[in-house]
N, C-alpha and C positions, 0 to 999 in steps of 0.2 A: 127060401121064401123071404120076401121083403117084409119089413115091419110096416103096418099100415094103421092109420086112424081114419075117422070119418072126414077130417078136415085137412090136417097137414102132417107131413112125415116128421116124426119127433125123434130127438136124440135120446140117449139112455135115460136122462132125467126128463120125465114127462113135463111138458110146459103147461102153465096155467092158461087155459083157453080164454080167460078174461083179459089177458094181455094181448090177444090177437085181434087186430082191427078187422072189421067187416068191410069188404069192398063190394063194388057193384058187379063183379064178375065171379062166376063159379071157378073152383079150382079142384085139382086132384093132387094127391100126395106124390112126391118124387120117391121112387124106390130107394130103400136103405138096404145096402148089401155089403157083405164082406168083400174085400178086393179080390179074394180067391174064388168067388162065385163066378162061374162062367157067364151068367147073365150080366154081371157087372161089366165084364170085358166086352160083351156083345153090345151093351148100351153105349159104351165109349166108342166102339168102332162104328156104330151107327150115328154118332154125334147126337146122343140123347142124354139128358141130365141124369145123374145118379149120385146119391150120397154114399160114400165109401167109409166104412166104420172102423177098419183096422189096418190102414196103410202104414201106421207108425211113421208117417211122413215127417212130422215135426216134433217127435218126442222130446228132443233136446231143447225145444223152445217152450215146452209146457210150463216151465218155471218162469217164463217171461211175464211176471206180474209188473205192476207199476214200480214197485221198489227195486226189483232186479234191473229193470230197464233204466231207471234213474241212475243206479250205481254204475252201470256198465255201457251205456250208449255213448259216453264220452262228452266232451264239451262243445262239440259242433252244434250249429243251429240247424234245425230240421224243418221240413215243410209242413206247416199247419194252416188249415183253412178256418176262417171264422164266418159265422152266419147268424143273422138276426132270427132266423127260423130254424126248424129242425131239418129242413131240406138242404142238402148239399149237392147242388146241380153243377156239374162240371161245365166250364166254359173255356174257349180257346182264345188266348190273347192275340195270336197272330190273325185270326179272323175278325177280331174287333178292329184291328188296325187297317185291314184290307177292305172290309165291306160294311162294318157296322159301328161306325164311330160313336153313334148315339146310344149304344148298348150300355145298360147299367148292370154291372156284375152282381150276381146274387150272393157271392161270397168274396172274401178278401184273403189273400195269402199273407200270413204273418209268421215269419221264421223265428224260431225260438229254441233254446236248449231243451232237452227232455225234462230235466228237473223243473224248469220254469213252466213247461207245459203241464206237468203233474200238479204243480202248485195252483195253477189256474183252474184245473179240473176240480180240485178239492175245495177251492174257495168259491166255486161257481154258485150263483144264486139266480133265481128267475129275473129276467130282464137283461142279464149279461149275454154277450155273444156266445153262441155255442161253438165248440171247437172240434176239429177232426184232424188228427195227424195222419199224413199220407206220405211216407218216406221210403224211397228205394233203399233196399238193403245192398250196400256196396262197401267199398273200403274206407268210407268216411265214418262208419260206425265203430264202436269200441271193440277191442281185441276179443273180449269174452263173447260178444255177440257173433263175431266172425267165426270163432271156434264152434259155437253152437250151430251156426248156419252150415258149416262144413260137415256136421254130423247128421244133417237131414238124410232121409232115405233116398239118396240120389240114385241108387241102383234101381229102385222101383220106378222112379221118374224116367230114367233113361230107357227102361224097358217099354214104358208107355209111349215115349217119344218115337222109338224105333218101330214098335208094333203098329202104331197108327200113322206112320209116315209123316209126322209133324216136322216143321222146320225148327230152328234153334230157339232155345229159351231166350227171351228178350229182356225180362225184368222180374224182380220179386219186390212186391210192395208191402211194407209194414203198415197196417191200418189200426189206429187206436182212436176209438170214438166214444162219445158220451152216450148213455142210454137214451133212446128216442131219436138219435140221428138217423136220417134216411137218405139213401142215395136213390134218387128217382129213376124211373124205368129208362133204360138205354141198352144199346148193344155194343159189343166190342168186336174188332176184326181179328181176334186172336183166340186160341184155345186157352182155357183157364182152369187150373186146379185151385180151389179156394179153401184154404185150411183154417179152421177155427181153433184158436188157442185158449182164450179166456172169454167167458160170458156166452151169450146166445144171440144168434142173428136169424131173422126170418128172411128167407130168400124166395122171391116169387119170380118165376120164369115164364116166358111166352115164346112159342116157336117162331122161327124166322118168317113164317107166312102171315104174321101179324103186322107186316110192314104197312099195309093200307088200313089197318084197324087201330094202330097206335100213333099214327100221324107224326112221323119224325119231322124235326125242324129241317129246313133246306140245308144242302151241303155247305153253303157259304156262311151259314149262321154260326155264331160262337157256341151254340148248343147242338151242333151237328152230332148225329148218332143218338140223340135223345128225343124222347117223346114230348110233344106239346101238351099232353094230357096231364092234368093234376088229379091224381087218384082220390084226393080228399074232397075235391070239388069238381067232378067231371061235367063237362059241358056237352050234353048229348045233342043239343041243337047244332052246334058248330061241328062236332065230331060224330057224325050220324052212325058210324059203324061200331061204336063202342059196345053196343049190345051184343056184338059177335065175339067179343074177347073171351078167351078161355085160358086159364093158367094152370101151371103145376107149381107146387111149393113145398118147402121143407123148413124146419127149424134146425139149425146146425149148432152143435155145442163142442166143447173141448174134445180134440182128437178126430172130429169129423172132417172129411174132405169132400167138398161138393165139386163135381165136374160141371162147369158151365161151358157148353160148346160155343164155338165162335158163331156170331150172328144171332145167338139166342138173346132176346130181350131179358133184362133182369132188374129187379127192384129189391133193394136190400134195406132192412130195418134192424137197428140195434135194440134188443129187447131189455126190459128191466131185469137186473140180477145183482150185479156188483156195482152198478153206477157207470160201468164202462165195458167196452168189448175190445178184444185184440185179435187180429187176424193177419194172415200172410197169404198173398196169392202168387201163383206161378203162371206167367204168361208165355205161351209158345206161338210162334208163327204157324199158320196153316201150311200143310205140305203142298208140294207141287201137284197139279192136276194132270195125271198121266192119261186119263180117259174120261170123257164126258158121256154120261148116259142120259138118254132122253126118255120121258120128259125131265127137265131140270129139277133138281131138288130145291126145296124152298130157300135154303141159304144161297144157292147159286143164282136163283132169281133175284134175291135181295142184292147180291153183289152186282148183277147186271144193271138193275135199276140205279144203284148208287153210281156205278161207273158211267152210265149214260148221262146222269145228271151232272157229274163232274166234268165230263168231256164237253157238254153243252156250255157249262159255265166258262171253261177254258177258252172256248171258241168265241163266246159272246162278250166276255169280260165284264159285262154289266149285269149284276144280279136282278135288276129290275126287269130285264128282258126275258129272264129264264122262265118264269111262270107263264107269261103270255105265249111264248113259243110252245111250251109243253101243252097248254090248253088248245092251241091252234092245231097241234099235231093230232090230238085225240078226239076232242069234242066234235060230234057230227060225222066222225069217220070210223071210230073203233068202239063206240058205245052209243046207246040211245040217249038223247038229250035229257029225257025225263029221269034217267037213272043217274045223271050227273048231279052231285050234291054241291059242287063248287066249294067244298070245304077243305080246310087243313093244308 
């Protein structure tokens, strides 16, 4: 049996509901299950989210508090993003240069050593830039961190990779953020095991069939794969299908591992507890498609939509032509004109 509450799936320490923002959409809890539960494996095989409670995936990293990381990450400079707001919306520098020279980045990259990063976290005061360290775990980190990393439960991960026919592991990202930091809703094109080490995060997920309800930026935009919708200030007039949005969500804490299937939209918030949160994710490429069943699954439809958009952009070269061509292709031919909202 999964552990359920009326609002969100909670870790072992029940979370104070007063810290949970209320949004405009309803949500249901993501199941919380031991990794040995057959239902957990069934959900992963069906590419549905689940919180796994006892993988022991990162037990060797549960000691990765700020002091331990400061002492052992070494003297290298690591990737830190600074933001005037609590929102850390990813942007693609290459697409700025190619198509959007007037784009104003919402965050700035400021590389710094881990001790310098911790000092800025502890000295932070209202009005200062908020910070979020997002660093790949590779051979640039200190020896002790590498030793801890090698002691992760790779056997369990390898079983999952093989059992679900995934491609190779592409990266592991260490995430250290301030409480209140938010990664706005977006989707990734890889499978993700999201392991929480320190503090608590609220993870809100939406199925891939929300493509036309969450209004992603165009593929040429620096915010590609991210929604245009601001959850704190939703524009229902511009984005008329927002009232159809339905979510699943969970609060994850130390030792929890959330499976985020590829193409599932997700919105992540660092909740108040210690003043900061620490997480590690494991990204895998999707496996080869040996057989296509019809009708297509929602994530397959999303992939088709994305690839059609990318192919048209490659052919036209000019992003200004893309929207006009897509509208000419659809309006008056594949839908009633009164149903066309002309939005997003």
